VOROKE-903011 format. One record per residue: residue number from 1; residue in one letter; x negated, y, z negated of N, C-alpha, C, O in turn. Coordinates in steps of 0.02 Angstrom, whole numbers, plus 32768, in hexadecimal, padded with zeros to 4 digits. Each point is the difference from the previous one (the first is absolute). Layout:
BEGIN
seq,type,n.c1,n.c2,n.c3,ca.c1,ca.c2,ca.c3,c.c1,c.c2,c.c3,o.c1,o.c2,o.c3
NUM,A,X,Y,Z,X,Y,Z,X,Y,Z,X,Y,Z
...
END
This chain:
BEGIN
seq,type,n.c1,n.c2,n.c3,ca.c1,ca.c2,ca.c3,c.c1,c.c2,c.c3,o.c1,o.c2,o.c3
1,X,876A,7F36,775D,7FDB,7FFA,801E,7FE6,8025,802E,8016,801E,8031
2,X,7FB1,7FD7,7FB5,7FD4,8056,8037,7FDB,7FCA,8033,7FE2,7FCC,7FF3
3,X,802E,8058,8053,7FD0,8002,802E,7FBC,8006,7FE8,7FE7,802F,7FE2
4,X,7FF4,7F86,8035,7FC4,7FFF,801C,7FF5,7FFA,8055,8023,7FD7,801D
5,X,7F9C,8060,8018,7FF4,7FE4,8036,7FD6,7FD1,7FF3,7FDA,7FF4,7FD0
6,X,8035,7FEB,8073,7FB7,7FD9,8013,7FDA,802B,8027,8011,8026,802D
7,X,7FB6,7FCD,7FB9,7FC3,7FFA,8020,7FF5,7FCB,802E,800C,7FC4,8003
8,X,7FCA,8084,8033,7FF3,7FCF,804E,7FBC,801E,7FF9,7FF4,8021,7FCE
9,X,7FD4,7FD5,806A,7FE7,8019,8011,7FCF,8032,7FF4,8016,8027,7FD6
10,X,7FC5,7FE2,8035,7FE8,8054,7FF9,7FFB,801D,8036,7FE9,7FE4,8032
11,X,802E,8061,7FCE,8019,7FFF,8040,7FA4,802C,8030,7FD9,802A,7FE8
12,X,8026,7FC8,8035,7FCC,8022,8025,7FE1,8055,8017,8000,8014,803B
13,X,7FE1,8021,7F7A,7FEB,8035,8026,7FAC,7FFB,7FEE,7FD5,7FEF,7FD8
14,X,803F,8038,807E,7FB8,801D,8010,7FD8,8040,7FF8,8030,8026,7FFD
15,X,7FA6,7FF9,7FFF,7FDB,804D,8004,801A,800E,8030,8038,7FF0,8012
16,X,7F9E,8034,800D,8017,8034,8027,7FB4,8002,8032,7FFB,8002,803E
17,X,7FDD,7FFE,7F9B,7FCA,7FE0,800F,8003,7FC8,803A,7FEF,800A,803A
18,X,8025,7FC2,7FAE,8009,7FB4,7FFD,8032,800D,8039,7FF2,7FD1,8026
19,X,802D,8045,7FEE,8027,8006,8041,7FD7,8035,8037,8015,800B,8038
20,X,7FC7,8005,7FB8,7FD1,803B,803F,7FBB,7FC3,8003,7FEB,7FF0,8037
21,X,8006,8001,7FA8,7FAE,7FBF,8005,8049,7FC2,8047,7FFE,7FF4,803C
22,X,801E,8001,7FA5,8016,7FD5,8040,8027,802A,8041,7FFC,7FEE,803B
23,X,802F,8052,7FA9,8003,8016,8045,7FC1,800D,803D,8009,8002,803D
24,X,7FBF,8006,7FA1,7FCD,800B,800C,7FC3,7FD6,8037,7FD2,800E,8027
25,X,805F,7F9D,7FB2,7FD0,7FC8,8015,8028,7FEE,8044,7FE9,7FF4,8038
26,X,805B,800F,7FAF,8037,7FF6,803C,7FE1,800B,803F,7FEC,7FDA,802D
27,X,8015,8088,7FC5,7FF2,800F,8054,7FC8,7FE4,8017,7FFD,7FDE,8033
28,X,7FC7,8035,7F9C,7FCC,7FF0,8018,7FF3,7FB7,8025,7FD8,7FFA,802E
29,X,805D,7FBC,7FAD,800D,7FCB,801F,8012,7FF8,8049,7FE7,7FDB,802A
30,X,8059,8060,7FDD,8030,8004,802F,7FBC,802E,8035,8005,7FED,803A
31,X,7FD3,8036,7FC0,7FD5,801D,801C,7FDB,7FD9,8041,7FFE,8005,803D
32,X,7FE4,7FD1,7F8D,7FC6,7FD1,8020,8017,7FBA,801C,7FDE,7FDC,8024
33,X,806C,8015,7FC1,800D,7FD3,8031,8042,801C,8042,8023,7FE1,8028
34,X,7FD5,8065,7FC8,8019,801B,8064,7FBA,7FF7,802A,7FF2,7FEA,8038
35,X,7FEF,802F,7F9A,7FA8,7FF8,8041,7FE9,7FC7,8014,7FE3,7FF8,8036
36,X,8029,7FD9,7FA1,7FDA,7FBE,8011,8050,8002,801B,7FE9,8031,801E
37,X,8053,7FCC,7FF3,801A,7FD7,8036,7FEC,8023,803C,7FEC,7FED,8036
38,X,8021,804E,7FB0,7FEB,802B,8042,7FB9,7FFC,8017,7FF2,801F,8033
39,X,7FE3,7FC3,7FB3,7FD2,8005,803F,7FF5,7FB9,8010,7FD0,7FEE,8022
40,X,805D,7FE5,7FC3,8010,7F90,800E,8012,8027,804A,7FD6,800A,802B
41,X,8063,8006,7FDA,8032,8021,8031,7FD7,8023,803F,800B,7FF0,803A
42,X,7FCE,8036,7FB6,7FC1,8030,802C,7FDE,7FC5,801D,7FFC,7FFD,803E
43,X,7FE5,7FCD,7F97,7FD8,7FE0,801D,801E,7FD8,8038,7FF1,8001,803C
44,X,8047,7FD5,7F9B,803B,7FE1,8037,8011,8013,804C,7FFE,7FDE,8033
45,X,8015,8061,7FC3,800E,8031,804C,7FDB,7FFD,803E,800E,7FF0,803A
46,X,7F95,8032,7F92,7FC6,7FFD,8037,7FF6,7FCB,8006,7FFF,8002,803E
47,X,7FF4,7FB2,7FB1,8023,7FCD,800B,8010,7FCC,8021,7FE6,7FCA,800F
48,X,8055,8057,7FFC,8043,7FE1,8032,7FD7,8030,803C,7FFF,7FF7,803C
49,X,7FE5,803A,7FA0,7FFE,8017,805E,7FB7,8003,800F,7FEB,8034,801A
50,X,7FEF,7F9F,7FDA,7FC2,7FF0,8008,7FFE,7FC3,8022,7FD7,7FF3,802C
51,X,8068,7FD8,7FBB,8008,7FCE,803C,802F,8002,8039,8008,7FD1,8026
52,X,8013,8061,7FDF,8037,801A,8038,7FC1,7FFB,803C,7FF3,7FD0,8025
53,X,7FEB,8076,7FD5,7FD3,8033,8012,7FA0,7FCC,801A,7FD0,8005,8026
54,X,8053,7FC7,7F95,7FA4,7FD5,800F,7FC3,802B,7FE2,7FC8,7FE6,8000
55,X,803E,8053,7FEB,7FCC,801C,7FD9,8017,8030,7FB8,8031,8022,7FEF
56,X,7F82,7FC7,7FEE,802F,8001,7FB7,7FE2,803F,7FC4,800C,8005,7FC3
57,X,7FBE,8031,8076,7FF2,802B,7FE9,8013,8036,7FD6,7FDF,802F,7FEA
58,X,8070,7FBD,800E,8024,8035,7FDF,8013,7FD5,7FC9,8017,801D,7FCF
59,X,7FE5,7F9B,802C,7FFE,7FE6,7FC3,7FC5,8000,7FE1,800C,7FFD,7FC4
60,X,7FA3,8006,8049,7FCD,800E,7FDC,8009,803B,7FFF,7FF1,800D,7FC6
61,X,8026,803B,805E,8008,803A,7FED,8007,8007,7F9F,7FE9,8002,7FC7
62,X,804C,7FFD,806C,8047,7FED,7FA5,7FF1,7FC8,7FD8,8036,7FEE,7FE8
63,X,7F98,7FEA,8004,7FF7,7FEC,7FBE,7FBC,800A,7FF6,7FE0,7FE1,7FD6
64,X,8007,804B,8050,7FB9,8028,7FE4,801A,8029,7FDE,7FDF,8015,7FD1
65,X,8062,8003,8038,8004,8050,7FE6,800E,7FDB,7FBA,7FDA,800A,7FD1
66,X,8074,7FBB,8027,8021,8018,7FD7,7FE6,7FBD,7FD8,802D,7FEA,7FDC
67,X,7F8A,7FE8,801F,8009,7FC3,7FF6,7FDC,8013,7F95,8000,7FDA,7FD0
68,X,7FEB,8069,8039,7FEA,801B,7FC4,8032,800A,7FCA,800A,7FEC,7FC6
69,X,8011,803C,8066,804B,8027,7FD1,8036,7FB9,7FD9,8005,7FFC,7FC3
70,X,801C,7FD3,806A,7FF7,7FC4,800A,7FE7,7FD5,7FCD,801F,7FDD,7FD8
71,X,7FA9,802C,8030,7FD7,7FC3,7FC6,7FFF,8011,7FC0,8006,7FD1,7FD8
72,X,7FF3,8073,800D,8011,802D,7FA9,8027,7FF3,7FFF,8004,7FD1,7FD8
73,X,8063,8048,805A,800F,7FDF,7FCF,801D,7FC4,8008,8033,7FFC,7FDF
74,X,7FC1,7FD2,8040,801E,7FC9,7FE3,7FC9,7FD0,7FD5,800A,7FCD,7FDF
75,X,7FB4,805C,802F,7FC8,7FDA,7FB6,802B,8013,7FCE,8025,7FD3,7FEC
76,X,7FE3,806F,7FF4,8018,801D,7FD0,8047,7FD4,7FFC,800C,7FEF,7FC6
77,X,8015,8001,805A,8045,7FE3,7FFF,7FFD,7FA7,7FDD,8026,7FE8,7FD6
78,X,7FA0,7FFA,804E,7FF0,7FD1,8009,7FCE,7FD6,7FD9,7FE5,7FCE,8018
79,X,800E,804C,7FA2,7FB8,8002,7FEC,800A,7FAB,8002,8033,7FE5,8014
80,X,7F97,7FFC,7FD4,7FFB,7FA4,7FD6,800E,801D,7FBC,7FF7,803B,7FF0
81,X,802A,7F7E,7FDC,7FF7,7FE9,7FF2,7FCA,7FF8,7FC7,7FDE,7FCD,7FFD
82,X,801C,8060,7FDB,7FBE,800D,7FDD,8004,801B,7FAE,8031,8014,7FDF
83,X,7F7B,7FE4,800C,801E,8016,7FB3,7FFA,803B,8001,8006,801D,7FCA
84,X,7FED,800A,806F,8006,8058,8012,8044,8013,7FFE,8026,8004,8030
85,X,7FEB,800A,7F82,8075,800F,8022,7FFF,8067,7FEF,802D,802A,8004
86,X,7FA4,7FD9,7FF1,8015,8053,8005,7FFD,8008,804D,7FDE,7FE6,802D
87,X,8054,804C,7FD0,801C,8020,803C,7FFF,8044,8001,8016,801F,8031
END
């Protein structure tokens, strides 16, 4: 009797272009998340210092500097669910 191998699931094969695209997206997301976390931590530290000293000018200045970049990053990653699906 001849041996008949069992056929399982297909082995996932991806191209180098897909791997490069995944790496680029992963790197971009990691950098964006790091920037958001750093900005939030800076705001928390400035708020804590302002609460201790009773003056929040440092917090207002920090917010005026980081609000636009933070809003752009958050707006890009947390878009609303809608019909426009082209990223």
